[in-house]
C-alpha positions as CSV (number, residue, x, y, z in Angstrom):
1,M,-13.0,-0.7,44.6
2,Q,-12.1,0.6,48.0
3,P,-8.9,1.8,48.9
4,S,-6.7,-0.2,51.4
5,N,-6.2,2.2,53.9
6,D,-3.0,0.9,55.1
7,R,-4.0,-2.8,55.2
8,L,-2.8,-5.7,54.5
9,S,-3.7,-7.3,51.0
10,G,-5.2,-10.8,51.4
11,A,-7.8,-12.1,51.7
12,G,-11.0,-10.5,54.2
13,G,-10.9,-6.8,55.4
14,G,-10.8,-6.9,58.9
15,S,-9.2,-5.6,61.9
16,E,-7.1,-8.1,61.9
17,N,-5.5,-7.3,58.8
18,A,-5.0,-3.5,59.6
19,V,-1.6,-2.3,60.0
20,D,-0.2,1.1,60.9
21,H,2.7,1.9,58.5
22,R,2.6,5.9,59.5
23,G,5.4,5.5,62.5
24,V,7.5,2.7,60.3
25,A,10.2,3.7,57.7
26,D,10.4,1.9,54.7
27,L,13.0,-0.5,54.6
28,R,13.5,-0.6,51.0
29,C,14.3,3.1,51.1
30,A,16.4,3.1,53.9
31,E,18.7,1.0,52.3
32,T,19.6,2.6,49.3
33,P,19.2,6.6,49.2
34,E,18.8,6.3,45.2
35,S,16.3,3.8,44.9
36,P,13.0,5.0,44.4
37,G,10.1,4.4,46.9
38,Y,8.6,1.3,45.0
39,D,9.3,-1.7,44.1
40,D,10.4,-1.5,40.0
41,P,11.5,-5.0,39.0
42,W,13.2,-2.7,36.0
43,Y,14.6,-0.3,38.2
44,D,18.2,-2.4,38.8
45,A,18.3,-3.1,34.7
46,L,18.7,0.5,33.6
47,A,20.1,1.2,30.3
48,S,23.5,2.4,30.2
49,G,23.3,6.2,30.1
50,W,20.1,6.5,31.5
51,G,20.7,8.4,34.6
52,E,23.6,6.4,35.8
53,P,27.1,7.9,35.8
54,A,29.5,6.5,33.7
55,G,31.0,3.7,36.0
56,A,28.5,3.2,38.2
57,G,28.9,-0.9,39.6
58,V,26.6,-1.7,36.1
59,P,28.9,-3.9,34.4
60,E,29.4,-3.4,30.5
61,P,27.4,-6.2,28.6
62,A,29.9,-8.3,26.8
63,A,29.9,-8.9,22.8
64,L,28.0,-11.8,21.5
65,P,29.4,-13.4,18.8
66,S,27.5,-13.8,15.6
67,M,25.6,-16.9,15.5
68,R,25.3,-16.2,11.6
69,P,28.7,-17.5,9.8
70,E,30.2,-14.1,8.1
71,P,30.2,-14.6,4.3
72,A,33.4,-13.9,2.6
73,Q,34.5,-10.0,2.7
74,A,33.2,-7.9,0.2
75,P,35.1,-4.2,-0.1
76,P,33.0,-1.9,2.2
77,R,30.2,-0.2,1.0
78,A,28.4,3.1,1.9
79,A,24.6,2.6,3.2
80,A,23.6,5.4,1.0
81,D,25.0,3.0,-1.9
82,V,23.4,0.4,-0.6
83,Y,19.9,2.2,-0.2
84,L,20.3,3.5,-3.9
85,E,21.0,0.0,-5.0
86,V,17.5,-1.5,-3.4
87,Q,16.0,1.8,-4.9
88,R,16.6,0.8,-8.5
89,S,16.1,-2.6,-7.9
90,A,13.1,-4.2,-9.8
91,A,11.2,-5.2,-6.8
92,F,11.3,-1.8,-5.2
93,Q,10.0,-0.5,-8.2
94,E,7.0,-3.1,-8.4
95,V,6.6,-2.3,-5.0
96,R,6.1,1.5,-5.6
97,S,4.1,0.7,-8.8
98,R,1.4,-1.5,-6.8
99,Y,0.9,1.5,-4.6
100,R,0.7,4.2,-7.4
101,R,-1.9,2.4,-9.1
102,F,-3.9,2.3,-6.4
103,V,-3.4,5.5,-4.7
104,V,-3.6,7.6,-8.2
105,P,-7.0,6.7,-9.3
106,A,-8.5,6.7,-5.4
107,V,-7.2,9.7,-4.6
108,A,-8.0,11.5,-7.9
109,A,-11.9,9.5,-7.1
110,F,-12.2,11.0,-3.3
111,L,-11.3,14.1,-4.3
112,V,-14.3,14.5,-7.0
113,W,-16.4,13.2,-5.2
114,Y,-15.3,15.9,-2.5
115,L,-15.4,18.4,-5.0
116,A,-18.6,17.7,-6.5
117,Y,-20.3,17.7,-2.7
118,V,-19.4,20.8,-2.0
119,V,-19.8,23.0,-5.4
120,T,-23.4,21.1,-5.3
121,A,-23.9,22.5,-1.6
122,T,-22.8,26.1,-2.6
123,T,-24.5,26.3,-6.1
124,A,-27.7,24.2,-6.1
125,P,-28.7,24.9,-3.0
126,A,-32.8,23.8,-3.8
127,L,-31.1,20.5,-5.0
128,M,-29.3,19.6,-1.6
129,A,-32.5,20.7,0.2
130,R,-35.1,18.0,-1.4
131,P,-36.1,16.1,1.3
132,V,-35.5,12.2,0.7
133,V,-36.9,10.7,3.7
134,G,-38.9,12.6,6.3
135,S,-36.9,15.6,7.2
136,A,-33.6,14.0,5.8
137,N,-32.6,16.0,2.9
138,V,-30.0,15.3,-0.1
139,A,-27.2,17.3,1.5
140,M,-27.8,15.2,4.6
141,F,-27.6,11.8,2.9
142,A,-24.5,13.3,0.6
143,G,-22.8,14.5,3.9
144,L,-23.0,10.8,5.3
145,G,-21.7,9.2,2.2
146,Q,-18.3,11.5,2.6
147,F,-18.1,9.8,5.9
148,L,-18.9,6.0,4.0
149,T,-16.6,6.8,1.4
150,T,-13.8,8.1,3.7
151,F,-14.1,4.6,5.7
152,L,-14.6,2.3,2.5
153,L,-11.6,3.9,1.2
154,T,-9.3,3.5,4.4
155,W,-10.8,-0.6,4.2
156,A,-9.7,-1.0,0.6
157,Y,-6.5,0.6,0.7
158,A,-5.2,-1.7,4.1
159,R,-6.7,-4.5,2.1
160,H,-4.6,-3.6,-0.9
161,A,-1.3,-2.9,1.2
162,R,-1.8,-6.5,3.0
163,L,-3.0,-8.5,0.2
164,R,-0.7,-6.9,-3.4
165,R,2.7,-4.9,-1.3
166,D,3.0,-5.8,2.4
167,R,4.9,-9.3,1.9
168,A,7.3,-7.4,-1.0
169,A,7.7,-4.8,1.2
170,L,8.9,-6.8,3.7
171,E,11.3,-9.0,1.5
172,L,12.8,-5.5,0.7
173,R,13.5,-4.7,4.2
174,W,14.7,-8.0,5.2
175,D,17.1,-7.6,1.8
176,T,18.0,-4.0,3.4
177,H,19.0,-5.1,6.6
178,E,21.1,-7.9,5.4
179,L,23.0,-5.9,3.1
180,T,23.6,-2.9,6.1
181,R,24.4,-5.1,8.3
182,G,27.8,-5.5,7.0
183,V,28.0,-2.0,6.2
184,R,27.7,-1.3,10.0
185,G,30.4,-3.9,11.0
186,G,27.7,-6.7,11.7
187,A,25.5,-4.8,14.7
188,S,22.0,-5.1,13.9
189,S,19.7,-2.6,14.8
């Protein structure tokens, strides 16, 4: 696509649409000296403290009442106590054990396979140089097998996480958020 060369955007590219803006000041920039030289719909809605001095005319947002009914007030707990309680829970221990039951054997198997490849390549170069198909030898297929097993292991990990751990971990996250919500004074993060 060619640049517009100061032509208005629209149908046709003839001389009737050509406009020379070089001598005319941009009205948007002339209205407010702090405004950017481009039309940014989010510029007026900057977050408080992002390039604006305090009291720059942006009204403070009103505190909205909570949509949920507040439960009976329990004694206040520290966030550390909440996280320790979650860590000791049976649900958390189950998620961690599912994680370990997959990761420990998978890492051990891959490490053994990788070290076997490296040791064989250094101690038995004649075996690795043996041709298999044409000029492709055992070392080339073993090296490609390293890549293949990396991708297969990544796929298996993602599948295991999706099927065995994600739902339980999401429920734990939700429960933890609900428990810490009271600690933070009703503010949601």
